[in-house]
C-alpha positions as CSV (number, residue, x, y, z in Angstrom):
1,M,-8.8,-5.9,1.1
2,Q,-12.6,-7.2,2.5
3,I,-15.2,-5.0,4.3
4,S,-16.2,-6.5,7.2
5,M,-18.6,-6.0,10.9
6,P,-19.7,-6.0,13.9
7,L,-22.6,-7.1,14.7
8,N,-24.4,-4.7,17.1
9,Y,-24.5,-6.9,20.4
10,S,-26.3,-4.2,23.1
11,G,-29.0,-3.2,20.2
12,D,-32.2,-5.1,19.0
13,I,-30.0,-7.8,17.4
14,K,-32.4,-9.3,15.2
15,K,-32.7,-5.9,13.4
16,T,-29.1,-5.8,12.9
17,V,-29.3,-9.6,11.6
18,D,-31.7,-7.9,9.4
19,L,-29.6,-5.7,8.1
20,V,-26.6,-8.1,7.9
21,V,-28.7,-9.8,5.5
22,E,-28.7,-6.7,3.1
23,L,-25.4,-6.1,3.1
24,E,-24.1,-9.7,2.2
25,K,-25.9,-8.6,-1.3
26,V,-23.8,-5.5,-1.4
27,G,-20.3,-7.0,-0.9
28,L,-20.2,-7.3,3.2
29,D,-17.3,-10.2,3.2
30,T,-17.7,-10.8,7.1
31,V,-19.5,-10.4,10.6
32,W,-17.9,-10.2,13.8
33,V,-20.5,-11.4,16.9
34,A,-18.9,-10.1,20.0
35,E,-20.1,-11.9,23.7
36,L,-18.9,-9.7,26.3
37,Y,-21.0,-10.6,29.7
38,G,-24.4,-9.9,27.3
39,F,-25.6,-12.7,25.3
40,D,-23.7,-15.1,24.1
41,A,-21.8,-15.1,20.4
42,V,-22.6,-18.8,19.6
43,S,-26.4,-19.1,19.0
44,L,-26.3,-16.2,17.1
45,M,-23.9,-17.1,14.9
46,G,-26.2,-19.8,14.2
47,Y,-28.6,-17.3,13.9
48,L,-26.7,-15.6,11.3
49,A,-25.5,-19.1,9.4
50,A,-29.8,-19.7,9.0
51,R,-30.1,-16.1,7.6
52,T,-26.9,-15.7,5.3
53,E,-26.0,-17.4,2.1
54,R,-22.6,-15.8,1.5
55,V,-21.0,-13.7,4.5
56,Q,-18.3,-15.0,6.1
57,I,-19.0,-15.5,10.1
58,G,-16.9,-14.8,12.7
59,S,-16.8,-14.8,16.5
60,A,-14.8,-11.9,18.2
61,I,-14.8,-12.8,20.3
62,L,-15.2,-16.4,22.4
63,P,-12.8,-16.0,25.3
64,L,-10.9,-18.2,25.8
65,Y,-11.7,-18.9,29.9
66,S,-15.5,-19.7,29.5
67,R,-15.3,-22.9,27.4
68,T,-12.7,-26.2,27.2
69,P,-10.7,-26.1,23.8
70,T,-12.5,-28.8,22.5
71,L,-15.5,-27.2,22.9
72,I,-14.7,-24.7,21.2
73,A,-13.2,-26.9,18.4
74,Q,-16.6,-28.4,18.1
75,T,-18.5,-25.0,18.4
76,A,-16.1,-23.7,15.5
77,A,-17.3,-27.0,13.9
78,G,-20.5,-27.0,14.1
79,L,-20.8,-23.0,12.8
80,D,-18.9,-24.4,9.6
81,Y,-21.1,-27.3,9.0
82,L,-24.4,-25.2,9.0
83,S,-23.0,-22.1,7.2
84,G,-21.3,-24.0,4.8
85,G,-17.7,-23.6,5.7
86,R,-17.6,-19.8,6.6
87,A,-16.9,-20.0,10.1
88,V,-14.4,-17.7,11.6
89,L,-12.9,-18.3,15.3
90,G,-12.3,-14.7,16.7
91,L,-10.3,-15.8,20.3
92,G,-9.4,-13.7,23.2
93,A,-8.0,-13.6,26.5
94,S,-11.1,-10.9,27.7
95,G,-10.2,-9.3,30.6
96,P,-9.9,-10.2,34.3
97,Q,-12.7,-8.4,35.6
98,V,-15.0,-10.5,33.1
99,I,-12.9,-13.4,33.1
100,E,-12.7,-14.0,37.3
101,G,-15.7,-11.6,37.7
102,W,-18.2,-13.1,35.4
103,H,-17.4,-16.4,34.8
104,G,-15.3,-17.3,38.4
105,V,-12.2,-18.8,36.5
106,P,-9.0,-17.5,37.6
107,Y,-7.6,-15.6,34.9
108,T,-3.7,-17.4,34.4
109,K,-1.3,-18.1,32.0
110,P,-3.5,-16.1,29.2
111,L,-1.0,-16.7,26.2
112,A,0.2,-20.2,27.3
113,R,-3.5,-20.8,27.2
114,T,-4.0,-19.2,24.0
115,R,-1.5,-20.9,22.0
116,E,-2.9,-24.2,23.3
117,V,-6.5,-23.2,22.5
118,I,-5.5,-22.6,19.4
119,E,-3.1,-26.2,19.4
120,I,-5.9,-28.4,20.2
121,C,-8.3,-26.5,18.0
122,R,-6.7,-27.8,15.3
123,K,-6.0,-31.2,16.1
124,V,-9.4,-31.7,16.7
125,W,-10.1,-30.2,13.0
126,A,-7.8,-32.1,11.5
127,R,-9.2,-35.2,13.0
128,R,-5.9,-38.0,12.5
129,G,-5.9,-39.6,15.4
130,P,-7.8,-39.6,19.0
131,L,-6.7,-36.0,20.7
132,T,-4.3,-35.5,22.7
133,H,-2.1,-32.7,24.6
134,E,0.4,-32.4,27.0
135,G,0.7,-28.3,28.0
136,S,1.6,-26.4,31.1
137,V,-2.0,-25.6,31.1
138,F,-4.2,-28.7,29.2
139,S,-3.6,-32.2,29.5
140,L,-6.0,-34.3,27.6
141,P,-7.0,-37.0,28.6
142,L,-6.0,-36.0,32.3
143,P,-3.1,-37.2,33.7
144,P,-2.7,-40.0,36.5
145,G,-3.7,-38.4,40.0
146,E,-6.3,-36.3,38.5
147,G,-9.8,-37.2,38.0
148,T,-11.1,-40.9,38.1
149,G,-8.6,-42.5,35.8
150,L,-10.8,-42.9,33.3
151,G,-10.2,-40.5,30.4
152,K,-9.2,-41.4,27.2
153,P,-8.3,-39.9,24.0
154,L,-11.3,-39.5,21.9
155,K,-11.8,-38.1,18.0
156,I,-14.3,-35.6,17.0
157,I,-17.6,-37.8,16.2
158,N,-18.8,-35.9,13.2
159,H,-15.9,-34.9,9.7
160,P,-15.6,-31.1,10.1
161,V,-16.1,-29.5,6.4
162,R,-12.5,-27.7,7.0
163,D,-9.5,-29.6,8.8
164,R,-8.6,-25.5,8.9
165,I,-10.8,-23.2,10.2
166,P,-9.3,-19.5,10.1
167,V,-8.9,-18.4,13.4
168,F,-8.0,-14.9,14.7
169,V,-7.2,-13.4,18.0
170,A,-8.1,-10.8,19.7
171,S,-4.3,-9.1,21.2
172,L,-2.6,-5.9,22.3
173,G,0.6,-6.5,24.5
174,A,3.6,-7.2,22.8
175,K,4.1,-10.9,23.5
176,N,0.6,-11.1,22.8
177,V,0.7,-9.8,19.3
178,E,3.9,-11.7,18.9
179,M,2.4,-14.6,19.7
180,T,-0.7,-14.0,17.4
181,A,2.0,-13.4,14.4
182,E,3.3,-16.4,15.0
183,V,0.6,-19.3,14.9
184,A,-2.8,-17.3,14.2
185,D,-4.5,-17.3,11.1
186,G,-5.9,-12.9,11.5
187,W,-4.8,-10.4,14.3
188,L,-8.2,-8.6,15.5
189,P,-6.8,-5.8,17.3
190,H,-9.1,-2.7,18.8
191,L,-8.4,0.6,18.6
192,F,-6.3,0.5,15.6
193,I,-4.8,3.9,14.3
194,P,-3.0,3.0,11.4
195,E,-0.3,5.8,11.4
196,K,0.9,4.3,15.2
197,A,0.6,0.8,14.7
198,A,4.4,0.4,13.6
199,D,5.2,2.0,16.5
200,V,3.1,0.6,18.8
201,W,2.8,-3.9,17.5
202,G,5.9,-3.2,14.5
203,G,8.7,-4.9,16.6
204,A,5.9,-7.1,18.3
205,L,4.8,-8.2,14.5
206,A,8.1,-9.0,13.5
207,A,9.5,-11.6,15.8
208,G,6.5,-13.4,15.4
209,R,6.5,-13.2,11.5
210,A,10.0,-14.1,11.7
211,K,8.5,-17.3,13.5
212,R,5.3,-18.2,11.0
213,S,4.9,-21.3,9.6
214,P,4.6,-20.6,5.6
215,E,1.8,-23.0,5.9
216,L,-0.2,-20.5,7.3
217,G,0.0,-17.5,4.6
218,E,0.5,-14.0,5.4
219,L,-1.0,-12.9,8.9
220,Q,-4.9,-11.4,7.8
221,I,-5.4,-7.9,10.3
222,A,-8.6,-7.1,10.9
223,A,-9.1,-3.6,11.7
224,G,-11.5,-0.3,11.2
225,G,-14.1,2.3,13.0
226,M,-16.9,4.3,12.3
227,I,-17.7,5.3,8.7
228,A,-19.8,8.1,7.8
229,I,-19.4,10.5,4.3
230,G,-20.4,14.3,4.4
231,E,-19.6,17.6,4.5
232,G,-19.4,20.2,7.6
233,E,-19.5,20.0,11.4
234,E,-22.3,18.5,11.3
235,T,-20.9,15.1,10.2
236,K,-17.1,15.5,12.3
237,R,-19.8,15.3,15.4
238,L,-20.8,12.2,14.5
239,L,-17.2,11.3,15.8
240,D,-18.8,12.5,19.1
241,F,-21.0,9.1,19.4
242,A,-17.3,7.1,19.1
243,R,-16.2,8.8,22.3
244,P,-18.1,6.7,24.7
245,M,-16.8,3.4,23.3
246,I,-13.3,4.5,23.4
247,A,-14.0,5.9,27.2
248,L,-15.3,2.9,28.5
249,Y,-12.4,0.7,26.8
250,V,-9.7,3.1,27.9
251,G,-10.7,4.4,30.9
252,G,-13.2,1.0,32.6
253,M,-12.1,-2.0,31.0
254,G,-9.4,-3.0,33.7
255,A,-8.6,-1.9,36.5
256,R,-5.6,0.6,37.4
257,G,-2.5,-0.8,36.2
258,K,-4.4,-3.9,34.5
259,N,-5.9,-2.9,31.5
260,F,-4.9,-3.5,28.2
261,Y,-7.5,-0.7,26.4
262,N,-5.6,2.5,28.5
263,S,-1.6,0.6,28.1
264,V,-2.2,1.2,24.1
265,A,-3.8,4.7,23.9
266,R,-0.7,5.5,26.4
267,R,2.0,3.7,24.1
268,Y,0.2,6.1,21.1
269,G,1.4,8.7,23.1
270,Y,-2.0,9.4,24.5
271,E,-0.6,9.2,28.2
272,E,-2.0,12.4,29.9
273,A,-5.4,11.7,28.5
274,A,-5.6,8.1,29.3
275,E,-4.8,8.7,33.0
276,K,-7.4,11.7,32.7
277,I,-9.9,9.5,31.7
278,Q,-9.6,6.1,33.6
279,D,-9.3,8.8,36.5
280,L,-12.8,9.6,35.7
281,Y,-14.3,6.5,34.4
282,L,-13.7,5.4,37.7
283,S,-14.9,7.7,39.5
284,G,-18.4,7.8,37.8
285,K,-17.8,10.0,35.3
286,K,-18.0,8.7,32.3
287,E,-19.8,12.0,30.5
288,E,-16.6,13.6,30.9
289,A,-14.3,10.5,30.6
290,A,-15.9,10.7,26.8
291,A,-14.9,14.3,26.7
292,A,-11.5,14.1,27.6
293,V,-10.7,11.8,24.8
294,P,-7.9,13.1,22.4
295,E,-9.6,14.2,19.3
296,E,-7.2,13.1,17.1
297,M,-7.8,9.9,18.8
298,V,-11.6,9.6,17.9
299,E,-10.3,10.7,14.5
300,L,-7.5,8.1,13.5
301,T,-9.6,5.0,15.1
302,N,-12.6,6.1,12.8
303,L,-13.6,7.1,9.1
304,V,-15.5,10.2,9.2
305,G,-15.4,12.9,7.0
306,P,-15.7,14.4,3.0
307,E,-15.4,11.6,0.9
308,S,-12.0,12.2,-0.3
309,Y,-11.1,12.1,3.5
310,V,-12.6,8.7,3.9
311,R,-10.8,7.4,1.1
312,E,-7.4,8.5,2.1
313,R,-8.6,6.9,5.7
314,I,-9.3,3.7,3.6
315,E,-5.9,3.8,1.9
316,A,-4.1,4.3,5.5
317,F,-5.6,1.2,7.0
318,R,-4.4,-0.6,3.9
319,E,-0.7,0.4,4.1
320,A,-0.9,-0.7,8.1
321,G,-1.7,-3.7,6.4
322,V,-5.8,-4.2,7.0
323,T,-6.8,-6.8,4.8
324,H,-10.5,-6.9,7.0
325,L,-11.6,-3.5,6.9
326,N,-14.3,-3.2,10.2
327,L,-16.5,-0.9,9.4
328,T,-19.8,0.4,11.6
329,P,-21.7,2.3,9.3
330,F,-23.4,5.3,10.4
331,A,-26.0,6.5,7.6
332,D,-29.5,6.9,7.0
333,D,-28.7,4.1,4.2
334,P,-25.9,1.7,5.3
335,V,-26.2,-0.3,3.0
336,A,-25.6,2.3,0.2
337,L,-22.8,3.4,1.9
338,I,-21.2,-0.4,2.4
339,E,-21.8,-0.1,-1.6
340,K,-19.6,2.7,-2.5
341,V,-17.4,1.1,-0.1
342,R,-17.2,-1.7,-1.7
343,S,-16.8,0.0,-5.2
344,W,-13.4,1.6,-3.8
345,V,-11.7,-1.6,-2.5
């Protein structure tokens, strides 16, 4: 099991990168860089490549709608070169609010788009000939009757360091998870509860794996949460820091009927709580929404408590198939905490 960590995208990013430099020395394997509607992920990933030597640098995620497939491929290849083969391309469809509200792009055909972007990226990196693609979303070059008619098949000028950069996909819906298990190198689920994962996604994962090419190897899974070790109520109260984030996703990341995270909470069995959180959050009552997050959900999506309990949580994630334990350390000395976890896993 590898140890990974999400980069804090809303705080002092330079200080967070300083921390990554120190965590790399004690065994951090991967750092994930989000984009959302803040600073772009690519600039930060390039900065990480310059500041680090060993840690893998993953996007989590680059939205599929804000860049062309070939630009995504170029970006991943460029980062892979600068980092000496340490790039991981994390992709996701994001959601209609961000894509249509922030980027002004129609949120259409997310599954087909994801599959085709991965296909095109792998063609670009393989560099076996000029790029062509005929799909339901993308046609390269543009077909007759579209554009000027002057488009021609091209091949990436540079020779990528690797012809198969790892591709992880953030997906939650059954069809999207099935597609992820079929074609991606890894899966980036959010709000992952290991004890409930098989009930929610087991069928979709099995269906996708049944169609998976052997050359892809086993599906990698990156999941986890906050980690803190300590005794008593003071440590347990740290879980309250996770409540606003859960409430944001379950309550505010999407409209009614179009919130993927709310749907996952319902599928976990928290139907009433999911509805209440969404009602409160969309009414502007964010603190009340956070308070309405079920205690069990907060506990099971994180790893907080005495050392023996945290080790049990790690094993629960391992048994659920997690290969990259994705941790946000809460400690006076986060480097020592990650070093300790490294010795366990």
